[in-house]
C-alpha positions, -999 to +999 in steps of 0.1 A: -196+559-038-182+545-012-170+509-027-174+477-008-158+440-013-181+412-003-161+377+002-183+354+003-191+321-009-224+308-006-247+319-031-279+331-013-262+354+009-237+368-016-273+379-038-293+394-011-263+415+006-248+426-028-293+434-037-294+455+000-260+472-001-266+485-040-301+496-026-281+514-002-261+528-031-228+514-023-215+498-051-202+458-041-174+442-056-178+406-051-151+371-041-164+339-045-128+330-020-107+342+009-075+341-017-100+354-041-105+382-018-071+390-005-062+400-044-094+418-049-086+439-019-049+443-030-060+459-057-093+473-048-093+507-033-127+495-008-138+516+019-150+481+033-152+437+035-174+425+040-156+386+052-177+349+051-154+332+079-160+297+063-147+300+030-125+276+004-091+283-001-080+307+025-111+309+057-120+346+062-089+347+094-063+335+074-073+361+048-083+388+078-049+381+090-028+389+053-044+422+048-041+439+083-003+426+073-009+445+040+002+483+036-020+485+013-056+469+036-043+478+071-066+504+079-096+488+057-125+482+079-131+441+078-163+429+090-163+396+095-197+375+086 
């Protein structure tokens, strides 16, 4: 089953997206801010990261740069929301 990391701080968006993805057969993990998203992605083995661009702690742009700089996450596709 493909694994998706959803990095989203808005509860309504997070719930709606995760439910839709799970119904389509994806395994979804959730991070609430950019810092947590980077940590989870580096540990995780995700097939895709869905990244909100306006996040607390570390915004989506900076989190994206950090993931692109790390060898373990460099090749993981990231879609900005």
